[in-house]
C-alpha positions in Angstrom: -11.7 12.5 -21.1 -8.1 13.8 -21.4 -5.3 11.9 -20.3 -1.5 12.0 -20.6 -0.4 8.8 -22.4 3.2 7.6 -22.5 3.7 6.1 -25.7 7.4 5.9 -25.8 10.4 7.4 -23.6 10.1 11.1 -23.4 6.9 10.9 -25.6 4.0 12.0 -23.5 0.9 12.6 -25.5 -2.3 14.5 -24.5 -5.1 12.4 -25.8 -8.7 12.0 -25.6 -9.7 8.7 -24.2 -13.0 7.2 -23.2 -14.2 7.9 -19.5 -14.1 5.0 -17.5 -17.2 3.5 -16.0 -17.2 2.2 -12.6 -18.0 -1.7 -12.7 -19.2 -3.9 -9.9 -17.6 -3.1 -6.6 -15.6 -0.1 -8.3 -15.5 3.7 -7.8 -15.1 6.3 -10.3 -13.2 9.2 -9.0 -12.6 12.6 -10.5 -8.9 13.2 -10.1 -7.7 16.4 -8.6 -4.1 16.0 -7.8 -1.3 13.5 -8.7 2.4 13.7 -7.5 5.2 13.3 -10.0 7.2 10.7 -8.4 10.6 9.1 -9.3 8.7 6.2 -10.7 7.0 8.4 -13.4 10.4 10.4 -14.0 12.2 7.0 -14.7 9.2 5.9 -17.0 9.4 9.1 -18.8 13.2 8.9 -19.3 13.0 5.2 -20.2 15.3 4.2 -17.3 12.3 2.0 -15.9 10.5 -0.3 -18.2 6.6 -1.0 -18.3 4.5 -2.1 -21.2 3.6 0.9 -23.2 1.4 2.8 -23.9 0.2 3.6 -20.6 -1.2 6.4 -18.3 1.2 7.2 -15.6 0.6 8.6 -12.1 0.2 6.7 -8.9 0.3 9.4 -6.1 -3.3 10.5 -6.6 -6.3 12.0 -4.8 -9.7 13.2 -6.1 -13.5 13.2 -5.3 -15.8 10.2 -5.9 -17.9 10.8 -9.2 -19.8 7.5 -8.9 -19.6 4.2 -7.1 -21.2 0.8 -7.3 -22.0 -1.1 -4.2 -19.0 -3.1 -2.9 -18.7 -5.3 0.0 -18.3 -2.4 2.5 -21.3 -0.5 0.9 -21.2 2.5 -1.4 -18.9 5.4 -1.0 -21.1 8.6 -1.5 -20.6 10.9 -4.3 -18.4 14.0 -3.5 -16.3 11.9 -0.9 -12.8 13.3 -1.1 -10.1 10.3 -1.2 -6.7 9.2 -1.9 -6.0 6.4 -4.0 -3.7 3.5 -3.9 -3.1 2.8 -7.6 -0.2 0.3 -7.6 -2.5 -2.6 -7.6 -1.8 -6.1 -6.2 -3.3 -9.4 -7.3 -4.3 -10.5 -4.0 -3.6 -14.2 -4.9 0.1 -14.7 -4.9 2.1 -15.9 -1.9 3.1 -12.4 -0.8 -0.3 -11.0 -1.1 -1.8 -13.9 1.0 0.8 -13.6 3.7 0.4 -9.9 4.3 3.3 -8.7 2.2 1.4 -7.4 -0.7 4.1 -4.7 -1.2 6.1 -7.5 -2.7 3.2 -8.9 -5.1 4.9 -10.6 -8.1 2.3 -9.6 -10.3 2.1 -5.8 -9.7 3.2 -4.5 -12.9 2.3 -7.4 -15.4 1.1 -6.6 -18.8 -2.8 -6.4 -18.8 -3.0 -5.4 -15.1 -4.8 -2.1 -14.4 -2.1 0.1 -12.6 -1.1 3.6 -12.3 -3.4 6.0 -14.3 -3.3 9.3 -12.2 -2.3 11.4 -15.2 -5.8 11.6 -16.4 -9.1 13.5 -15.6 -11.0 10.3 -14.2 -10.1 6.8 -13.0 -12.2 3.6 -12.1 -10.7 1.6 -9.4 -11.6 -1.3 -6.9 -13.4 0.1 -3.8 -10.5 -1.3 -1.6 -8.1 1.1 -3.5 -10.1 4.0 -2.2 -9.3 5.8 1.1 -11.8 8.5 2.4 -10.0 11.6 3.8 -10.1 12.6 7.4 -11.9 16.0 7.7 -9.7 18.9 7.2 -7.0 17.2 5.0 -6.6 19.0 1.6 -6.6 17.1 -1.7 -3.1 18.4 -2.6 -1.6 16.8 0.7 -3.6 13.7 0.4 -1.5 13.3 -2.9 1.3 12.4 -0.5 -0.4 9.4 1.0 1.4 7.1 -1.0 5.0 8.3 -0.5 4.3 8.9 3.1 3.2 5.1 3.4 6.3 4.2 1.6 8.3 6.0 4.4 6.3 4.2 7.0 7.2 0.9 5.5 10.9 2.0 5.4 11.0 3.1 9.1 9.2 -0.2 10.2 12.0 -2.2 8.3 14.6 0.1 10.0 13.0 -1.1 13.3 12.9 2.5 14.4 11.9 2.6 18.1 10.5 5.5 20.3 13.0 8.3 21.0 15.8 6.8 19.1 18.3 8.5 16.8 17.9 8.2 13.2 20.3 9.2 10.4 18.7 9.9 7.1 21.0 9.9 4.2 19.6 12.2 1.3 17.4 15.1 1.9 15.4 14.9 -1.3 11.7 14.6 -1.2 11.7 11.0 0.1 14.5 11.9 2.6 12.7 14.8 4.1 9.3 12.7 4.1 11.3 10.1 6.3 12.2 13.0 8.6 8.6 14.1 9.0 7.5 10.5 9.6 10.4 9.7 12.1 8.9 12.9 14.2 5.8 10.5 15.0 8.2 8.2 16.8 9.8 10.9 18.7 13.0 10.4 17.0 15.9 12.7 16.9 16.8 12.8 13.3 20.2 13.6 11.7 20.1 14.4 8.1 23.0 14.1 5.6 23.2 15.9 2.1 25.9 17.8 0.3 23.4 20.4 -1.0 23.1 23.4 1.4 19.6 24.2 0.3 18.4 20.9 1.1 20.2 20.8 4.5 18.4 24.0 5.4 15.1 22.6 4.3 15.7 19.6 6.6 16.4 21.9 9.5 13.3 23.9 8.7 11.3 20.9 8.8 12.8 20.0 12.3 15.9 17.9 11.9 18.1 17.9 14.9 21.2 18.2 12.8 21.9 18.8 9.2 25.3 17.6 8.1 27.4 17.8 4.9 28.9 14.4 4.0 31.5 16.0 1.7 32.9 18.6 4.0 32.4 16.6 7.3 33.2 13.4 8.8 29.6 12.0 8.9 30.4 9.1 11.2 32.4 11.3 13.5 29.7 13.9 13.5 26.9 11.6 14.3 28.9 9.8 17.3 29.9 13.2 18.7 26.1 13.9 19.4 25.4 10.3 20.4 28.0 9.7 23.3 30.0 8.0 20.7 27.5 5.3 20.0 26.3 6.3 16.6 22.5 6.4 15.2 20.2 3.6 16.3 18.9 3.3 12.8 19.5 4.7 9.3 17.6 5.1 6.2 19.5 5.5 2.9 17.5 7.5 0.3 20.5 8.6 -1.7 22.0 6.3 -4.6 25.4 7.7 -4.0 27.8 4.8 -3.8 29.4 6.2 -0.7 26.2 6.6 1.1 25.9 2.9 2.3 29.4 2.8 3.5 28.8 6.1 5.7 25.6 4.4 7.0 27.5 1.4 8.3 30.1 3.4 9.9 27.5 5.8 11.4 25.1 3.4 13.1 25.7 2.0 16.7 26.4 -1.5 17.7 23.2 -3.6 16.7 22.4 -0.5 14.3 19.8 -1.1 11.6 20.1 0.3 8.1 17.5 0.3 5.6 18.3 0.7 2.0 15.3 2.9 0.7 16.8 3.8 -2.6 17.4 1.8 -5.7 20.6 1.6 -7.6 20.5 1.5 -11.4 24.2 1.4 -12.2 26.1 0.1 -9.4 24.2 -2.3 -7.0 27.1 -3.9 -5.4 27.3 -3.2 -1.6 30.4 -1.0 -0.6 30.5 -2.1 2.9 33.2 -3.7 5.1 31.6 -7.2 5.9 33.6 -7.6 9.2 32.2 -4.4 10.6 28.6 -5.6 9.9 29.8 -9.0 11.6 31.4 -7.5 14.5 29.1 -4.8 15.2 25.9 -7.1 14.4 24.7 -4.4 12.1 21.5 -5.3 10.3 21.1 -4.2 6.7 17.7 -4.5 5.1 15.6 -3.0 2.2 12.1 -1.9 1.7 9.9 -2.1 -1.2 6.9 0.0 -1.6 4.1 -0.2 1.0 1.1 -2.5 2.2 -2.5 -1.4 2.5 -1.9 -1.0 6.2 0.8 1.3 5.6 -1.2 3.4 3.1 -4.2 3.8 5.7 -1.8 4.8 8.4 -0.3 7.4 6.1 -3.8 8.7 5.3 -4.5 9.0 9.2 -1.1 10.6 9.9 -1.7 13.1 7.3 -5.1 13.7 8.4 -4.5 14.1 12.0 -1.9 16.8 11.2 0.9 14.7 12.4 2.8 14.7 9.0 2.6 18.0 7.3 3.8 17.8 3.7 2.7 21.2 2.4 6.3 22.7 2.6 7.3 20.0 0.1 5.2 21.1 -2.7 7.4 23.0 -5.0 5.1 23.6 -7.8 1.8 22.6 -9.7 1.5 21.8 -13.3 -1.5 20.8 -15.7 -2.2 17.9 -18.2 -1.3 20.3 -21.0 2.1 21.2 -19.5 2.8 17.7 -18.1 6.2 17.1 -19.9 7.3 20.5 -18.7 6.1 19.6 -15.1 8.1 16.1 -15.4 11.3 18.1 -16.2 10.8 20.4 -13.3 10.2 17.4 -10.9 13.8 16.1 -12.2 15.4 19.4 -11.1 17.2 18.8 -7.7 15.9 22.2 -6.7 12.5 21.1 -6.5 11.0 18.7 -4.0 7.4 17.5 -5.1 5.7 19.0 -8.3 2.0 18.0 -8.4 -0.2 17.5 -11.5 -3.4 19.7 -10.7 -6.5 18.8 -12.4 -8.3 22.1 -12.9 -10.2 23.8 -15.6 -7.6 24.9 -18.3 
């Protein structure tokens, strides 16, 4: 089979590699789509380090090609599925206490992980999630990032019919917006890019704000009877974003740091404000299997419609070009589409 193998930073090679075989309790999946996420972008540029060579790709969907009987029976050939490709050990303290998103062995050398930038993949049956009827394989490739948004909003403690501020209207910010609608939330979105603000409004934001031209905390409070947002998710690594978040939430407000900070991780916040207002600042990392299942169901039930976020599709042969397109701020999600060349 063909696979895109990352052999060094910015060196992605299209190689012929052996087609995997499904072992005991495993499923062989013919891959159809795989999202090009920030993780793959960072691997490609060298900003994120993992043992090389490897086949990247973890936001994948496909069709079952073969399966061996596992503890829950055999998944029939031809079944469309979404794949959870960030594997966990199932043995560490965090896995055993229902916090598998914090598994300490996720990316250790020798552990089968990622692999969506190939024509086929063999995975444990527990990593395979059959799709509800009517959910397209392209949209199913969003199950993993939507699951991360579900985890994020749980950490932010979002309640029914609350006011949520999402800082950053990139693909993950907009997916937070879509998932928050399932809570009946009124969502404020902040981003300096006018095109992204317009996209947020198109997707149902209550208000889209420019944090450079406007006083963000003041604008949010004007629409919340002076209180501020009940919760906030920070998806932008801009250093000023977290300070704005603290100033924009209500008393007892909750802030979840969804983004990562590569260069300046120090918290630029007023500790006295956090103390006096009882502000809760937390973070979220990845998602659990439960989050993933909920994401597949929300997508399948039509509650989270991600099709407007698909900016382009690329092929294995043009994957390096697709990665560069994915890093263009004008795009949202670029998908690898496994189709006949």
